[in-house]
N, C-alpha and C positions, 0 to 999 in steps of 0.2 A: 584475589590472587596477587601475590607480590613477587618481585624479582628474586627474593630469597627462597622461593619455592613453597611458601606457606599458603595453605588454602584455608580461607576463612569460612566458617560455617555461619549461615544466617538463619534466623528464625523469621517465619512469616512468608507470605506469598511473594513470588518473584516480581510481580507488578508493583507491589508496595515498596519493595527494596529499590526498584528502578526509579520510582517517583521520589523516594526519600533522597537518593543520590542526586537526582536532577535538581531538586530544590536546594541542596547544598551548593551545587554549581551556580544556580541562579542567584542565590543569596550573595555569593562572593562577587558575582559580576555586577550586581546592583550598586556596588560601591564605586564603580567606574563611571565614565561619562559616555560610553558607547552603547549602541543598541545590543541586545542580547538575542542570540539565536540558539535554540535548544531543540534537539530531536530526541524523542522518547519512543523507542521500539519495545512494545510489549511482546513477550514470548508466549502470551496467553491470549485467547484460548488456542490450544494446539494439541494435537495428538502426541503422545498418549495423555488423555485428559486425567488430571489428578487434582481434585478440589478438596478443600477441608470439609469435615463433617458438617460444620455449621453452615457453610456456604451452599452445600448441595442439599441440605435438609428440606427446603421448600419444594424440591423436585422429586421427592421420594417415590412418587407414583410412576416415574419414568424409568426406562431401562438404565442400567448402570452407566453406560457410555454417555447418554444424554444428561443424566444427573450431574456427572462430572463436568461435562461441557458447559452447562448453564451455571454450575457452581463457579467455574473459572470466570465466567462473565460477571458474576456478582462481585468477585474479588477485583476484577479490572474496573468495574464501575466505582467501587469504593476507592480505588487508587486515583481515579480521575477526580473524584470528589476531594481527595486529599491534596491533589495538585492545585485545584482551583482555590481551596482554602489557603494553601500555602502562598499563592499569589496575593490573596487578600491580606494575609498577615504581613506580607512584605510591603503592602501599600502600592503595588504596581499593577493591580488587576485591570484598572480602567484603560490603560494604554498598552496592554499586552494582548496580542492576537493569539488565540488558542485555536488550532486547526486539527480536528480529529477526523480520521477515516481509517477504514480497514484496508489491508493490502490485497485482498482477494474476496471472492464471493463465499457463500456458505458451504457447509459440508454435507455430504450424504450420510445416510444412516443415523441422523440425529432427528429426534422428534421433540416438540413439533418442528415442522419443516423450517429450515433456516433461510430460505431464499424467497419466501412469499409467493410460491407458486410459479416462479420463473423457471425457465428451462436450464438444465445443467447445474453444476456445482464448481467448487474450486478445481483448478487445472483444466477448465474448459473455457472456450471463448464465447459461449452462449451467455446470456444476461445473468444467469444464476452464478456464473463464475467471475463476472466482471463488475456487475452493478453493486455498489456498496453504499452505506450511509456516510454522509459527510456532515460535520457540524463545525461551524465557525463562530467563535465568540470574540468580540472586540468591543466592549461596552462604550468606549469613547467614540466609536464610529458607527457601529451597528446598534442603534438606540432602540429599535423595535424588533422583536422576534418575528420571523416569518419563514415560510417554507417556499423554496424556489424549485422549479423543474428545469432550470437552465442546466444543460449538460456540462459537467466539468470532469477533469481527470487529474490524477496526481501529478502529471507533467505540467499542470498549470501552477503548481505551488511555487516553483522557483521564479518564473516570470512575474507572478503576483508580488512576491516579497521584494524582488528587484525593483519593481515600480514604487512600492511603498517606501522603501528606504532610499530611493533615488540613485540606484546604481546606473552607471553609464551604459549605453546600448551595447558597447563592445564587451561588457561583462557576460553577455549571453552568447556563447559560441553558436554560430549558425550552421545548419538549420536547427530551429527549436520547434519541437512538436507541441508545446504548450502555449497558452496565452495568459495574459494578466486578467484576472477577474476582479480586480480591485473595485471597479465601478459597480459590480454586482452587490457589494456590501451595503450600498446605499439605495439602490433601486434595481428593478428588473432590467435585463439587458436584451430582451428579444431573442432572435435566433442566434445561434453560434455559427459564425462564418467558417471557422477552421474545423476540419475533420478531426476526429479522435481515432488514432490508429493503435493497433496492437500487433505484437509478434511474439509468439511464445511456443517453444518446444516444437518447431517445425510447422506451426500454423500461423495464420494471420487474419486480421479483421479490421474493418474500418466503419465508423459510424459518422454519418453526415446528414444533417437536417432530417432526422427521424428515420433514416434508412440505414440498414446495416448489411455490409458485405462480409461474407466469411469464406475463407480458404482453409479447409481442414487439412490440407497437405501441400506444403510449399513446393514440393516436387511435381505436383500435378496442376494443370491449368483448369481446375474445376472449382466452381463457386456456388454459393447460396446467397440469396438476397431476402431480407425481411423488412417489413414495414413496422418498425417499433411503435409508431404512434397509434396504430390500429391493431397490432398483433404483438403484444408485449411478451407472449409466451413463445414467440418464434416458431409457430406451428405450420405456417404456409410459406413455402419457398416461392418467391415471385420473380426469380432471376429471368425466366423465359417470358413471363407475362408482362413485365415492365422493362422492356429492352432499353428504353431511353434512360431510365434511372440506372440500370445495370451498367450500361456503357460508360456513363459519366463517372460513376463511382469506381468502376474498375480502372479507368484511366488514372484517377487520383491515387488509388491503392497501389498500382504498379509503379508509379513515379515515386511514391513514398518508400516502397519496398526497396527500390534501387538506392534511394538515399540512405537507408539503414545500412546496406552493404558498404556504401562509401564511408559512412561514419565508422563502422567496425574496422575498416582497413586504415583508418587514420586520415582520410582525405579531407576531413573538415578542418584540420589544423593547418595553420599557415605553412608549416614546414613539410606538410604532406605525410606526416607520421606522428604517432603519439610521442615517442622518444626513442633514441638509439638503443638505450639499455632497458627497453620495456621488459619487465619480468615475465618469465615463462609461467604458464599455468602450473599450479602446485596440486598435490594431493589434498583431499579433504582433511580438515583439521585433526581427526583422530590419528592420522598417519604422519603428522609432523613431529619432529623431535622436540619442539618447544612445549608440546603438551604432554610429553611422556611422563614428567613427574606427577601429573595430576590424573592420569588415566584410571588408576584403580579407584580413586574417589569418584570420578565422573561415572564409572560403571554402576555406582549405587543410585544414580539419578535415572528415573524412568525415561526422561526425554533424551538421554544420551546413550543409554546402554545398548540399544539395538543398532544405532549408527556406528558405535565403536566396534561392535561385533561384525558388522558388514565390512567395515574398512579393514579390520584385521585379517579377514579371510582372503583379501586380494593379494 
């Protein structure tokens, strides 16, 4: 999409296009003398699932939705392979850290089950909605492949990169919910001392040393507690039977919850606010004037058509 209003039509899967453009950026930056940081967000797999005939062919015994879901995964896997090959072609793969993870758990109504028997799916705070695979590749540092059960979270990414590149401590605005896991790349790190917190759509949760506290409604002082080490499917609520664990974790959770409210109000910043001219919330993109020249073309895309329709009805 250009400033002149021209909309370019691409052939191929969106994940392939994303990687192709990312590699162009990386190639340009390799000519400099500074470290490169690149974030690649795949729009796949995502409803509505639309895979190519070739990518979904191996799953022809599944229902249509599942065929397309797994077909999109095939395309994404191919794109990640293209990214890794691109790094090798540029000769920078040895000292490039590639960090892959999903942004949420698996989806319902997909077969085979996408959450490995865990409870819940995307948009829940149970493990089926939170627990995702993470893969880190850094040949110069991680010399032997291994699987670790050390609990990590996407909030660990920035502190880890900050430590690797030597950013000063003040580069991380406090409080920070993540930790650096740089040492984990070379050896196991034992227990995680810092809790892993979540807050999403009026709900909250906190995981600490194998136990998980869940608050399904922030407006209510009601909680559930699960022993993830022995009850991975979160089937037995032990909030009342393990009062010592519940009390300790509840204290941590409530303190963190208050810190989130403080962060949202801008109190973490030295000035006590984000900025004087902080922009007001805007309508979703289909309702913005900037996108108007492209709306008719976007309506032809299955991933945008329904969202445009919903926004136009408001």
